[in-house]
NUMI-368871 format. One record per residue (C-alpha): x, y negated, z. Coordinates in steps of 0.5 Angstrom, whole numbers, padded with zeros to 4 digits, always signed. Example, Ala and Ser with C-alpha at 12.3 -4.5 7.8 and 13.67 -1.06 7.14 Angstrom:
+0025+0009+0016
+0027+0002+0014
END
This chain:
+0542-0529+0224
+0548-0533+0225
+0548-0539+0230
+0553-0543+0233
+0554-0550+0234
+0555-0552+0227
+0550-0547+0223
+0543-0544+0225
+0541-0539+0220
+0534-0539+0222
+0534-0546+0218
+0537-0543+0212
+0531-0542+0208
+0534-0536+0203
+0538-0533+0209
+0531-0533+0213
+0527-0530+0208
+0532-0525+0206
+0532-0523+0214
+0525-0522+0214
+0524-0518+0208
+0530-0513+0210
+0526-0513+0217
+0519-0512+0213
+0523-0506+0209
+0525-0503+0216
+0518-0503+0218
+0516-0500+0212
+0521-0494+0212
+0519-0493+0220
+0511-0493+0219
+0511-0491+0212
+0505-0496+0210
+0505-0503+0208
+0499-0505+0213
+0503-0502+0219
+0509-0505+0217
+0505-0512+0217
+0502-0511+0223
+0508-0509+0227
+0511-0515+0224
+0506-0519+0227
+0507-0516+0234
+0515-0518+0234
+0520-0513+0236
+0519-0513+0243
+0512-0510+0242
+0514-0505+0237
+0520-0502+0241
+0517-0502+0248
+0512-0497+0250
+0509-0492+0246
+0502-0495+0247
+0504-0501+0243
+0506-0497+0237
+0498-0494+0238
+0496-0501+0237
+0499-0502+0231
+0496-0496+0228
+0490-0498+0231
+0490-0504+0227
+0492-0501+0221
+0485-0497+0221
+0481-0503+0223
+0484-0506+0216
+0482-0500+0212
+0474-0500+0215
+0474-0507+0214
+0473-0506+0206
END
C-alpha cells in the first residue's frame, strides 16, 4: 500500500479492503483451503514465510476447526 507524507493507503477503506481480499486470495491459492487461508491471515506474513513449523501451525489450526463441529 502506498504511504507518503500526504497519503496513507491503510486509511483508505476501499484500498485496504482490496489489499486484504487480494492477500486472502493469495493465501487461498497457496493453501487450497479457506480455513487455512484465514488461519494464515491471522498469523501475519512473518509467521507464514518463516520456518516450516509455522506452516504446520496453520495446518494444525485448520484440523482443530474441523473437529470443533
